[in-house]
Structure formats: structure tokens, C-alpha cells
C-alpha positions as CSV (number, residue, x, y, z in Angstrom):
1,M,41.7,-20.6,10.6
2,D,39.1,-19.8,8.0
3,I,40.4,-17.9,4.9
4,I,37.5,-15.5,5.2
5,E,39.0,-14.1,8.4
6,K,41.9,-12.8,6.4
7,I,39.8,-11.1,3.7
8,N,39.1,-7.5,4.5
9,S,39.4,-6.0,1.1
10,P,39.8,-7.2,-2.5
11,K,43.6,-6.9,-2.4
12,D,43.7,-9.7,0.2
13,L,42.6,-12.1,-2.5
14,K,45.5,-11.6,-4.8
15,T,48.0,-13.7,-3.0
16,L,45.7,-16.7,-2.6
17,T,46.2,-19.9,-4.5
18,T,43.4,-21.4,-6.6
19,K,42.7,-24.0,-3.9
20,E,42.5,-21.3,-1.3
21,L,40.1,-19.3,-3.5
22,E,37.9,-22.4,-3.9
23,Q,37.8,-22.7,-0.1
24,L,37.0,-19.1,0.2
25,A,34.0,-19.6,-2.1
26,S,32.7,-22.3,0.2
27,E,33.1,-20.0,3.2
28,I,31.3,-17.1,1.4
29,R,28.4,-19.4,0.7
30,K,28.1,-20.2,4.4
31,G,27.9,-16.5,5.1
32,I,25.2,-16.0,2.5
33,I,23.1,-18.8,3.9
34,N,23.6,-17.6,7.4
35,R,22.4,-14.0,6.6
36,V,19.4,-15.1,4.5
37,N,18.3,-17.7,7.1
38,I,18.3,-15.1,9.9
39,I,16.9,-12.0,8.1
40,G,15.7,-13.2,4.7
41,G,17.0,-12.1,1.3
42,H,18.1,-13.3,-2.1
43,L,19.7,-16.7,-2.0
44,G,19.9,-18.5,-5.4
45,P,21.4,-15.6,-7.4
46,D,24.1,-14.9,-4.8
47,L,25.1,-18.5,-4.4
48,G,25.5,-18.9,-8.1
49,I,27.8,-15.9,-8.6
50,V,30.4,-16.5,-5.9
51,E,33.2,-17.8,-8.1
52,A,32.7,-15.1,-10.7
53,T,32.8,-12.4,-8.0
54,I,36.0,-13.8,-6.6
55,A,37.5,-13.8,-10.1
56,L,36.4,-10.3,-10.8
57,H,38.1,-9.0,-7.6
58,Y,41.2,-11.1,-8.2
59,V,41.7,-9.8,-11.7
60,F,40.5,-6.2,-11.5
61,N,41.2,-3.5,-9.0
62,S,38.0,-2.2,-7.4
63,P,37.1,0.6,-6.6
64,C,39.5,2.0,-9.3
65,D,38.0,-0.4,-11.7
66,K,34.2,0.1,-11.4
67,F,31.6,-2.7,-11.1
68,V,27.9,-2.3,-11.6
69,F,25.7,-5.2,-10.5
70,D,22.3,-5.4,-12.3
71,V,19.4,-5.4,-9.8
72,S,22.0,-6.3,-7.3
73,H,20.3,-9.5,-6.5
74,Q,23.7,-11.1,-6.7
75,I,25.8,-8.5,-4.8
76,Y,26.3,-10.5,-1.5
77,P,29.6,-12.0,-2.4
78,H,30.9,-8.6,-3.6
79,K,29.9,-7.1,-0.2
80,I,31.7,-9.9,1.7
81,L,34.9,-9.2,-0.2
82,T,34.7,-5.4,0.1
83,G,34.9,-5.0,3.9
84,R,31.3,-5.9,4.8
85,K,31.6,-9.6,5.8
86,H,30.2,-8.7,9.3
87,G,26.8,-8.3,7.5
88,F,26.9,-12.1,6.8
89,F,28.9,-13.7,9.6
90,D,28.3,-11.5,12.7
91,N,24.6,-12.1,13.6
92,E,24.6,-8.9,15.8
93,R,25.5,-6.7,12.8
94,L,23.5,-8.2,9.9
95,F,21.2,-5.2,9.6
96,E,24.1,-2.8,9.2
97,I,24.2,-3.5,5.5
98,T,21.4,-3.5,2.9
99,G,20.6,-6.3,0.6
100,Y,21.4,-4.1,-2.4
101,S,24.1,-2.0,-4.0
102,N,24.6,1.1,-1.9
103,P,27.5,3.7,-2.2
104,A,26.8,4.9,1.3
105,E,28.2,1.6,2.6
106,S,31.3,1.3,0.4
107,D,33.3,3.0,-2.4
108,H,33.1,-0.4,-4.1
109,D,29.4,0.2,-4.8
110,N,28.7,2.9,-7.5
111,F,24.9,3.2,-7.4
112,I,21.9,2.5,-5.3
113,I,20.3,-0.3,-7.4
114,G,17.3,-2.5,-6.9
115,H,15.4,-2.5,-10.2
116,T,16.3,-4.6,-13.2
117,S,18.0,-4.1,-16.6
118,T,19.8,-0.9,-15.6
119,S,23.4,-2.0,-15.3
120,V,24.6,-1.6,-18.8
121,S,23.2,1.9,-19.1
122,L,24.6,3.0,-15.7
123,A,28.0,1.4,-16.3
124,L,28.1,2.9,-19.8
125,G,27.6,6.3,-18.3
126,L,30.6,5.7,-16.0
127,A,32.7,4.6,-19.0
128,K,31.8,7.5,-21.2
129,A,32.6,10.0,-18.4
130,R,35.9,8.3,-17.9
131,D,36.7,8.8,-21.6
132,L,35.6,12.4,-21.6
133,K,38.0,13.0,-18.6
134,K,40.8,11.1,-20.3
135,E,41.1,8.6,-17.4
136,N,42.1,5.0,-17.7
137,Y,40.4,2.1,-15.9
138,N,38.0,-0.8,-16.5
139,V,34.3,-0.5,-16.3
140,I,32.4,-3.8,-15.8
141,A,28.6,-4.4,-15.9
142,L,27.4,-7.7,-14.5
143,I,23.9,-8.6,-15.8
144,G,21.9,-11.8,-15.5
145,D,20.2,-13.5,-18.4
146,G,16.8,-12.8,-16.9
147,S,17.6,-9.0,-16.7
148,L,18.5,-9.0,-20.4
149,S,14.8,-9.3,-21.2
150,G,14.1,-5.7,-20.0
151,G,13.9,-3.0,-22.6
152,E,16.5,-0.8,-20.9
153,A,19.1,-3.6,-21.3
154,F,18.5,-3.7,-25.0
155,E,18.8,0.1,-25.2
156,G,22.0,0.0,-23.2
157,L,23.6,-2.8,-25.3
158,N,22.7,-0.9,-28.5
159,N,24.5,2.3,-27.2
160,A,27.4,0.5,-25.6
161,A,28.4,-1.4,-28.7
162,V,29.6,1.9,-30.3
163,L,31.6,3.2,-27.4
164,D,34.9,2.3,-29.0
165,S,36.8,2.0,-25.7
166,N,37.0,-0.2,-22.7
167,F,33.7,-1.6,-21.5
168,I,33.1,-5.1,-20.3
169,I,29.7,-6.8,-19.9
170,I,29.6,-10.0,-17.9
171,I,26.5,-12.0,-18.9
172,N,25.7,-14.3,-15.9
173,D,23.6,-17.0,-17.7
174,N,22.1,-19.3,-15.1
175,E,19.1,-20.2,-17.4
176,M,16.7,-18.5,-15.1
177,S,15.0,-15.2,-14.3
178,I,13.1,-15.2,-11.0
179,A,11.0,-17.9,-12.6
180,S,11.8,-19.4,-16.0
181,N,13.1,-17.1,-18.8
182,Q,10.6,-16.1,-21.4
183,G,11.2,-14.7,-24.9
184,G,13.0,-15.2,-28.2
185,L,16.4,-14.1,-26.8
186,Y,16.7,-17.2,-24.8
187,K,16.8,-19.5,-27.9
188,N,20.0,-17.8,-28.9
189,L,21.5,-18.0,-25.4
190,A,20.7,-21.7,-25.4
191,E,22.3,-22.1,-28.9
192,L,25.4,-20.3,-27.6
193,R,25.6,-22.6,-24.5
194,Q,25.2,-25.7,-26.6
195,S,27.9,-24.7,-29.0
196,K,30.2,-23.5,-26.3
197,G,30.0,-20.0,-27.7
198,E,30.7,-21.0,-31.2
199,A,27.3,-20.7,-32.8
200,K,27.1,-18.7,-36.0
201,N,24.1,-16.9,-34.7
202,N,25.3,-14.6,-31.9
203,F,23.0,-11.9,-30.4
204,F,26.0,-10.0,-29.0
205,T,28.3,-10.0,-32.0
206,T,25.5,-8.7,-34.2
207,F,25.6,-5.5,-32.1
208,G,29.4,-5.4,-32.7
209,F,30.7,-6.6,-29.3
210,N,33.8,-8.8,-28.9
211,Y,32.6,-12.0,-27.4
212,C,33.9,-14.9,-25.4
213,Y,32.2,-17.7,-23.6
214,V,33.0,-19.6,-20.3
215,E,31.1,-22.8,-20.0
216,E,32.3,-23.5,-16.5
217,G,31.1,-20.3,-14.9
218,N,31.6,-21.6,-11.4
219,N,35.2,-22.5,-12.1
220,I,37.5,-19.9,-10.5
221,E,40.6,-20.8,-12.5
222,K,38.9,-20.6,-15.9
223,L,37.1,-17.4,-15.0
224,I,40.4,-15.7,-13.9
225,E,42.0,-16.9,-17.2
226,T,39.2,-15.3,-19.3
227,L,39.0,-12.1,-17.3
228,K,42.7,-11.5,-17.6
229,K,42.4,-11.7,-21.4
230,V,39.6,-9.1,-21.5
231,K,41.1,-6.7,-18.9
232,D,42.1,-3.4,-20.3
233,S,40.3,-4.2,-23.6
234,T,39.9,-1.3,-25.9
235,K,36.6,-2.4,-27.4
236,P,33.2,-3.2,-25.8
237,T,33.4,-6.9,-24.9
238,V,30.8,-9.4,-23.7
239,V,31.9,-12.3,-21.4
240,H,29.2,-14.9,-21.4
241,I,29.5,-17.2,-18.4
242,H,27.3,-20.3,-17.7
243,T,26.6,-20.6,-14.0
244,L,24.4,-22.7,-11.7
245,K,21.8,-20.7,-9.8
246,G,21.7,-21.8,-6.1
247,K,25.1,-23.6,-6.4
248,G,26.3,-25.1,-3.1
249,Y,22.8,-25.5,-1.5
250,L,21.1,-28.5,-3.1
251,P,17.4,-27.5,-2.5
252,A,18.2,-24.1,-4.3
253,E,19.9,-25.9,-7.1
254,K,16.9,-28.2,-7.6
255,N,14.1,-25.6,-7.1
256,K,15.6,-22.4,-8.4
257,E,12.3,-20.4,-8.5
258,N,11.4,-21.0,-4.8
259,Y,14.9,-20.2,-3.6
260,H,15.4,-17.0,-5.6
261,W,14.4,-15.1,-2.5
262,C,13.8,-16.6,0.9
263,L,12.1,-15.6,4.1
264,A,14.0,-15.8,7.4
265,D,14.4,-19.3,8.9
266,F,14.1,-20.9,5.5
267,L,16.3,-23.8,6.6
268,N,13.6,-24.9,9.1
269,Q,10.5,-24.1,7.1
270,K,8.1,-26.8,6.0
271,T,5.7,-26.5,3.1
272,A,2.1,-26.0,4.4
273,S,-0.4,-28.6,3.2
274,T,-3.0,-25.9,2.6
275,A,-2.4,-22.2,2.2
276,P,-5.0,-19.8,3.8
277,E,-7.3,-17.9,1.4
278,S,-5.7,-14.7,0.3
279,Y,-6.2,-11.9,-2.2
280,E,-3.7,-13.7,-4.4
281,S,-5.7,-17.0,-4.2
282,I,-8.9,-15.2,-4.9
283,T,-7.3,-13.7,-8.1
284,V,-6.1,-17.2,-9.1
285,D,-9.6,-18.7,-8.6
286,F,-11.2,-15.9,-10.6
287,A,-8.8,-16.4,-13.5
288,L,-9.2,-20.2,-13.5
289,D,-12.9,-19.9,-13.6
290,K,-12.8,-17.6,-16.6
291,K,-10.4,-20.0,-18.3
292,Q,-12.7,-22.9,-17.7
293,K,-15.5,-21.0,-19.3
294,Q,-13.3,-20.5,-22.3
295,E,-13.4,-16.8,-22.0
296,P,-10.5,-14.8,-23.8
297,I,-8.9,-14.0,-20.5
298,A,-5.2,-13.1,-20.5
299,I,-3.3,-13.1,-17.3
300,I,-0.1,-11.1,-17.6
301,N,2.9,-10.8,-15.3
302,P,6.3,-9.3,-15.8
303,A,8.5,-12.0,-14.4
304,T,7.4,-11.9,-10.8
305,P,4.7,-14.7,-10.7
306,G,5.5,-15.9,-7.2
307,A,5.1,-12.5,-5.6
308,V,1.5,-12.3,-6.8
309,G,0.5,-15.9,-6.1
310,F,0.9,-17.2,-9.6
311,S,2.4,-20.7,-8.8
312,Q,3.8,-23.0,-11.4
313,Y,0.6,-25.1,-11.1
314,F,-1.6,-22.1,-11.9
315,R,0.6,-21.1,-14.8
316,E,0.3,-24.6,-16.3
317,K,-3.4,-24.7,-15.8
318,M,-3.8,-21.3,-17.5
319,G,-1.7,-22.5,-20.5
320,K,-1.7,-20.0,-23.3
321,N,-3.9,-17.7,-21.3
322,Y,-1.0,-16.9,-19.0
323,I,1.7,-14.7,-20.4
324,D,5.0,-13.9,-18.7
325,T,6.3,-10.9,-20.5
326,A,9.7,-11.2,-18.9
327,I,11.1,-8.3,-17.0
328,A,9.3,-5.7,-19.1
329,E,6.7,-3.7,-17.4
330,E,6.5,-1.1,-20.2
331,H,5.8,-3.8,-22.7
332,A,3.4,-5.5,-20.4
333,V,1.2,-2.4,-20.2
334,A,1.2,-1.7,-23.9
335,F,0.6,-5.4,-24.6
336,A,-2.4,-5.4,-22.3
337,S,-3.8,-2.3,-24.1
338,G,-3.5,-4.2,-27.4
339,L,-5.2,-7.3,-26.0
340,A,-8.1,-5.2,-24.7
341,K,-8.5,-3.2,-27.9
342,N,-9.0,-6.5,-29.9
343,G,-11.6,-8.0,-27.6
344,A,-9.5,-10.1,-25.1
345,K,-9.8,-9.7,-21.4
346,P,-6.3,-8.8,-20.0
347,I,-5.5,-8.7,-16.3
348,L,-2.0,-7.4,-15.6
349,A,-0.6,-8.2,-12.1
350,V,2.4,-6.1,-11.0
351,L,4.0,-4.9,-7.8
352,S,3.6,-1.3,-6.7
353,S,7.4,-0.5,-6.8
354,F,7.7,-1.8,-10.4
355,I,4.7,-0.1,-12.0
356,Q,6.5,3.2,-11.9
357,R,8.7,1.7,-14.6
358,S,5.8,2.0,-17.1
359,Y,4.4,5.5,-16.6
360,D,4.6,6.5,-20.3
361,Q,2.8,3.3,-21.3
362,L,0.1,3.8,-18.7
363,S,-0.5,7.3,-20.0
364,Q,-0.1,7.0,-23.7
365,D,-0.7,3.4,-24.7
366,L,-3.4,2.5,-22.1
367,A,-5.2,5.6,-20.8
368,L,-5.2,7.8,-23.9
369,N,-6.7,4.9,-25.8
370,S,-9.2,4.0,-23.1
371,S,-8.3,0.3,-23.4
372,S,-10.3,-1.7,-20.9
373,A,-7.4,-3.6,-19.4
374,V,-7.4,-4.6,-15.7
375,L,-4.4,-3.6,-13.7
376,L,-3.8,-5.3,-10.3
377,V,-1.3,-3.4,-8.1
378,F,0.1,-5.6,-5.3
379,W,2.2,-4.6,-2.3
380,G,1.1,-0.9,-2.3
381,A,1.7,0.2,1.3
382,I,4.0,2.1,3.6
383,G,6.5,-0.5,4.8
384,P,10.0,-1.3,6.0
385,M,11.4,-2.2,2.6
386,D,14.6,-1.2,1.0
387,A,14.6,2.2,-0.7
388,T,14.5,0.5,-4.1
389,H,11.3,-1.4,-3.3
390,L,8.9,1.1,-1.7
391,G,5.2,0.7,-2.4
392,I,4.1,4.2,-1.7
393,F,4.2,6.0,-5.0
394,D,1.6,4.2,-7.1
395,I,-1.4,6.3,-5.9
396,P,-0.1,9.7,-7.2
397,L,1.4,7.9,-10.3
398,I,-1.8,6.1,-11.4
399,S,-4.6,8.3,-10.0
400,N,-3.5,11.4,-11.8
401,I,-3.6,10.0,-15.3
402,P,-6.9,10.7,-17.1
403,N,-9.2,7.9,-18.0
404,I,-7.8,5.4,-15.5
405,I,-10.2,4.5,-12.7
406,Y,-8.2,3.5,-9.6
407,L,-10.1,1.5,-7.0
408,A,-9.2,0.6,-3.4
409,P,-11.0,-2.3,-1.9
410,T,-10.9,-2.9,1.9
411,N,-12.0,-6.5,2.1
412,K,-12.6,-9.7,0.1
413,E,-16.1,-8.9,-1.0
414,E,-15.2,-5.5,-2.3
415,Y,-12.2,-6.9,-4.1
416,L,-14.3,-9.5,-5.9
417,A,-16.9,-6.9,-6.8
418,M,-14.3,-4.6,-8.2
419,L,-12.6,-7.4,-10.1
420,N,-15.8,-8.5,-11.7
421,Y,-16.8,-5.0,-12.6
422,A,-13.3,-4.2,-14.0
423,Y,-13.2,-7.4,-16.0
424,N,-16.7,-7.1,-17.5
425,Q,-16.7,-3.4,-18.4
426,D,-15.2,-2.1,-21.7
427,K,-15.1,1.7,-21.2
428,H,-11.9,2.4,-19.1
429,P,-8.7,0.9,-17.9
430,I,-9.4,-0.1,-14.3
431,A,-6.6,-0.4,-11.7
432,I,-7.2,-2.1,-8.4
433,R,-4.9,-1.5,-5.4
434,V,-5.0,-5.0,-4.0
435,P,-5.2,-4.8,-0.1
436,Y,-1.8,-5.5,1.5
437,G,-1.7,-8.0,4.3
438,K,-4.1,-10.6,5.6
439,L,-7.4,-11.2,3.9
440,I,-10.3,-9.4,5.6
441,T,-13.8,-10.7,4.9
442,T,-17.2,-9.4,6.0
443,G,-19.3,-12.2,4.7
444,I,-21.6,-9.7,3.0
445,D,-21.6,-9.3,-0.8
446,D,-20.6,-5.9,-2.0
447,K,-23.6,-4.5,-4.1
448,T,-21.8,-1.2,-5.1
449,D,-22.5,-0.1,-8.7
450,Y,-19.0,0.8,-9.7
451,S,-20.1,2.1,-13.1
452,I,-21.2,5.2,-11.1
453,I,-17.7,6.7,-10.9
454,N,-16.3,8.3,-7.8
455,K,-19.2,7.5,-5.5
456,F,-18.0,7.3,-1.9
457,K,-19.8,5.2,0.8
458,V,-20.8,6.6,4.1
459,V,-20.5,3.6,6.4
460,E,-21.3,5.3,9.8
461,K,-22.9,8.7,10.1
462,G,-21.6,11.1,12.7
463,S,-20.9,14.8,13.0
464,H,-18.1,17.4,13.4
465,V,-15.4,15.0,12.1
466,A,-15.3,12.8,9.0
467,L,-12.8,10.1,8.7
468,I,-12.1,8.9,5.1
469,G,-10.1,5.7,5.3
470,L,-8.7,4.6,1.9
471,G,-8.1,1.0,1.2
472,N,-5.6,-0.5,3.6
473,F,-6.3,2.4,6.1
474,Y,-10.1,1.9,6.3
475,K,-9.4,-0.2,9.4
476,L,-7.3,2.6,10.8
477,A,-10.3,5.0,10.4
478,L,-12.5,2.6,12.4
479,E,-9.8,2.4,15.1
480,T,-9.5,6.1,15.2
481,K,-13.3,6.4,15.6
482,E,-13.2,4.4,18.8
483,E,-10.3,6.6,20.1
484,L,-12.3,9.8,19.3
485,K,-15.4,8.4,21.1
486,K,-13.3,8.6,24.3
487,L,-13.1,12.3,23.7
488,G,-16.9,12.6,23.2
489,I,-16.6,12.9,19.4
490,N,-18.7,10.7,17.1
491,P,-17.1,10.9,13.7
492,T,-18.5,9.9,10.3
493,I,-16.8,7.0,8.7
494,I,-16.4,7.0,4.9
495,N,-15.0,4.3,2.6
496,P,-14.2,6.1,-0.6
497,K,-13.4,3.0,-2.7
498,F,-12.3,5.3,-5.6
499,I,-8.7,6.7,-5.5
500,S,-8.7,8.5,-8.8
501,G,-11.6,10.9,-8.2
502,I,-13.7,12.5,-5.5
503,D,-17.4,12.4,-4.6
504,K,-18.1,16.2,-4.9
505,E,-21.8,15.8,-3.8
506,L,-20.9,13.9,-0.6
507,L,-18.0,16.3,0.2
508,E,-20.3,19.2,-0.3
509,E,-22.9,17.7,2.0
510,L,-20.3,17.2,4.8
511,K,-19.8,21.0,5.0
512,K,-23.2,21.3,6.7
513,D,-22.2,19.6,10.0
514,H,-18.5,18.7,9.8
515,S,-15.7,21.1,10.6
516,I,-12.9,18.7,10.0
517,V,-12.4,16.1,7.2
518,V,-9.5,13.6,7.8
519,T,-8.0,11.5,5.0
520,L,-6.0,8.4,5.6
521,E,-3.9,6.8,2.8
522,D,-1.3,4.0,2.8
523,G,1.1,5.9,0.5
524,V,2.9,9.1,-0.1
525,L,0.8,12.3,0.5
526,A,2.4,14.5,-2.2
527,G,0.1,14.2,-5.3
528,G,-2.0,11.6,-3.5
529,F,-5.6,11.0,-2.6
530,G,-5.8,13.3,0.4
531,E,-4.6,16.3,-1.6
532,K,-7.6,15.9,-3.9
533,I,-9.9,16.3,-0.9
534,A,-8.0,19.2,0.5
535,R,-8.1,21.0,-2.9
536,F,-11.9,20.6,-2.9
537,Y,-12.2,22.3,0.5
538,G,-9.6,24.9,-0.2
539,D,-12.1,27.8,-0.5
540,S,-14.3,26.8,2.4
541,E,-14.1,26.9,6.2
542,T,-13.7,23.1,6.4
543,K,-10.3,22.0,7.7
544,V,-8.7,19.0,6.1
545,L,-6.0,16.8,7.8
546,C,-4.2,14.5,5.4
547,F,-2.4,11.5,6.9
548,G,0.0,9.4,4.9
549,A,3.7,9.1,4.1
550,K,6.1,12.0,3.7
551,K,7.7,12.4,0.3
552,E,11.0,10.6,1.0
553,F,13.0,7.5,0.3
554,T,13.1,5.4,3.4
555,D,15.4,2.5,3.7
556,R,14.6,-0.5,6.0
557,V,12.9,1.8,8.6
558,S,10.6,-0.2,10.9
559,L,6.9,0.1,10.3
560,N,6.3,1.3,13.9
561,T,8.9,4.1,13.4
562,L,7.3,5.2,10.2
563,Y,3.8,5.2,11.7
564,K,5.0,7.4,14.5
565,R,6.8,9.7,12.2
566,Y,3.8,10.1,10.0
567,H,1.3,10.2,12.9
568,L,-0.4,7.1,11.6
569,T,-1.6,5.6,14.9
570,K,-5.1,6.0,16.2
571,E,-3.8,7.9,19.3
572,L,-1.7,10.4,17.3
573,I,-4.5,11.0,14.8
574,A,-7.1,11.5,17.5
575,D,-4.8,13.9,19.3
576,D,-4.2,16.0,16.1
577,I,-7.9,16.2,15.7
578,R,-8.4,17.2,19.3
579,K,-5.9,20.0,19.0
580,I,-7.8,21.6,16.1
581,L,-11.2,21.2,17.8
């Protein structure tokens, strides 16, 4: 009988021998690999933290003692030990749990978490509230070395060091972020590892933390021994553990970056000899060309290079012209502003769900200073992602900041034209919402003069109804046109290209022979593109229908369900138009 079958809550661990705990670790790894291979998910971080999670639950008493997992990229073992093993071993129930920390699933999870560098701040809040209420239990934050590079982690450490009561921070040092770690902090972590925690220079003790080091961070016995020593400590304490990312699955141990997160069926996938052209590969080719011409291009990415197509080969070819700012979107935006102000050509590539972490820098450091940095926003779209990784909020966030021009290409040629314009101009910060999904190409060069701001393009002239399809949803506008033709309606098709402003002249012209204007955007409607159009027509007889996402946090809802909910199919859009006509 497998030991995992007897584990239904953390208390079931406490009677096991060390040998049984080691066997349990092996079984947990099998569950993690099973889940990720079937539905995809984070592999390397979870495999590396198994022993530490077992030790935490063996020594402490969750949920009375409270754990906060940073990013929760490493929360799978915790979920298995806290009554959710069916999400890893029962293939019919894998989708019943999320890939992230979620209190709706279990009292053992304290927050919904999916962004990085937040654990120390969140856990510190729990500890301070405990003290104010005169309660008594342990609060533990578990944060990876990669997440330490984020500004909020530094802020949390600074504040936590003066708490003067129980607060334990586990530093899971596996010598990796998603890709390799970047920044001066990692020199000290290396010095601490090399000296087995005895180095005179110690980042954590300079803050005032008590500090202890565990070299064998995948050794259950040594972890339990150390955690027992710090349990119920009365002063903020850092436990620095050295672990192996991907432990127990050799390919993940050898290639830590590629196995950080895996698609389903990763066990059977083979590396393609040639990858198809994509918006990511176009960006890479553009950058390499500028580098070869010895232009002062600076490609910037905050620790997610693989997600935007920046392979290790590309990073090596770019050399000093590629800068990984580590997990620090705020710094990355301000850094790009500084580069642009001093004559360099910065291009910052970031995911939609992460750009919201840098709102203040977008507004103050970038836009207010009119720094001509280029911002590429990837993965902006309505989708079935976890609630922590939705790509629907970037349009209202970016498009409503003065001075930033936000562009929405619909195909390869438009993307290249916009990228060239943004790179070569020096008047504004330019953001480009990189199309999500497969590359679309027309074979016809885009001759648009993007220096003429907010000029929409009428692609097909019709009457009565105008369909304005923004970016990803331009294709949906064309599909809806064909559906409307069945009803005897020949709509005008407009590709706006600009997200951050409206073509007042064109919109005014539409009043003459159009009674309905329809906007389609692949993002949240509240504060978005369509509302700008609706506001323009507010004092006229022209009706405006805005189609996009409702202002809500969705969590792993299928795309078909969302499209039906938001009436984002050609049939539903056409029917809504028919009802008004």
C-alpha cells in the first residue's frame, strides 16, 4: 500500500518515520508529474520543494500555523498533503483544484496568489494581526530566491525585520528564477551557499533577522531538525535552504528553465526541428537585426524570457543589449524610460497580467516624461487562465494614461510597421498589444503613417452598421459581417489600429449613414476601447454596442463559455444587432 493513500491531512504525517517520509516524497513527485503531464502546470519548482513542504507540515500545525507560498509556483506538494491529493492522482478530478494558492479550496491556503514577491508582505500582515489580537501561533512565508528580486520582497523584508515577534521566512534557494537569476543579491546568496551560511557578508542579518542555513534542502531529516529549532521563535527568522529545482525528474534537473512550466503531455513531446514563424520570432529577428547594425537597442524583460520567445540562444546573441531586470516590472519600466531619455532604444517585453504591477511607473516615470520607450504587451486576451493571470486589464490600464500611444496590430505586416514606427520615433512612449495566437499574414506591406495619431482605417465600406474590430477581434468583425449579410445587412468594417484614442473625424462621418456602431475588443469593457466610442456618440442618435469581457475575475473558465457569456460569437453579435434594427 502506498503511503500517500493514508495521507488525508497534515496530522497524518506526524507518526511516520524518516524512511516513510522519504517514500512519501517519491510518491508526491509521481502525483505532480502525473498532473502536469495531463493538464500542464509548474513542474520544476514543485518537484524541488517536496521535502521542505513535508518538513513544514511535520513540524508545524497548519492551518493554525499559517503558511504563505510566494507566487505559489511551488504549492503542489502542500495541496497534496492538505486533502487535495485527488487533484494529482485521480485523473477524473484534476481540474477540481487550481494550480495556485486558493482559500476557497482549503483552510490551509490563506490567500489567492499568483504574482511574485508578495509572500513576505502578506504573511507579515497575518503576523501583525495575530499580535494585535494577542494570539499565539507561527506564521511562515516561503519565498524562492528568484522572487527575492522583486521590489515588494525587499519592502516586506525591511518591514518584517522590526516585527519583534514570531515570523519565519523560508528562503528556497534553488539558484534559479524562471530563467537564470539576475542581480547583485545573488552574489551574496552564492557566498552564503559556498560558506554553508557562515559568510561574514549576510544580506539577511544586515536587516536584523536571525539566520540559519540548510545546505541539504532536500534532506527531510535535516529540514525537520532545523524547523524544530526555529518553531515558536520570538524574533523574525530566516531559514535559508539550498534545494534542487526539478529534483526527481532528470530532464528537469538538467534543463531547469524549460521545465519550470510544462504543457500537457510533456513526457511525450519532442523538440521541433524548426519552429513556425510567430510574433515572438518576428520580434527576435527585429532585435537581432538592430544589434547587428550596432544600434543602441536594449531588449528588456522582467524574468519571463521564454514566455515572449527570448530563448537562451537569442539572449546570448544579444549580449549586453539584452537585460533581464529580474522579477521587477516597476524597475523595468523606469529603467526603459531612463534608457530612452539618454538616447538608447529600449524595447520592454512583458505579459499583460504582469504589466499591471507597474502602473505608477507607466504614468510617472514613462508617460509624464514622454520617454520614447517601446512596450510590447504579450498575452493580452480573454482566456481560460487562472484568476491570477488574466490578460484582460491592460487596455483600460495603459490606454487611459496621457502621452502613451497604444497600438493594436491585426497581422504580421501591421505589427512590423508599428514596431518600426515605435522604435524609430522619439516623441512618445509607444505600447503595442502583440496579437495573441497564431501569426496572421496578408503578404501586403502596411503603409500606414502612424505618426498621424488616432487615424482609423475603413477596410470595407457599407452602411447602417459599422463594425470596429480591435486587434485580436478584427477577425471576429469580418466573421460577423458575413453573418450580417445573411440578414441583408452590409456593414462597414473598420480596423482602428489605435487603442488609446479615437478618430473623431471618421466617427462623425459615420453618423450620416450608420445608425449602429459596434465595438469588439479582446479585453474588459469597463474603461476600455469601446467606452471611448460610446462616449463620443453619447449626445447623438447613433447607438453603440460594445462587446468585450465583463469586469470580473474568472478562474479557468473555458473560452467557449466566456465567449457565450459575453456574446462574443458572430451569431450572438449579429442577433444583438438584428434586435436593435
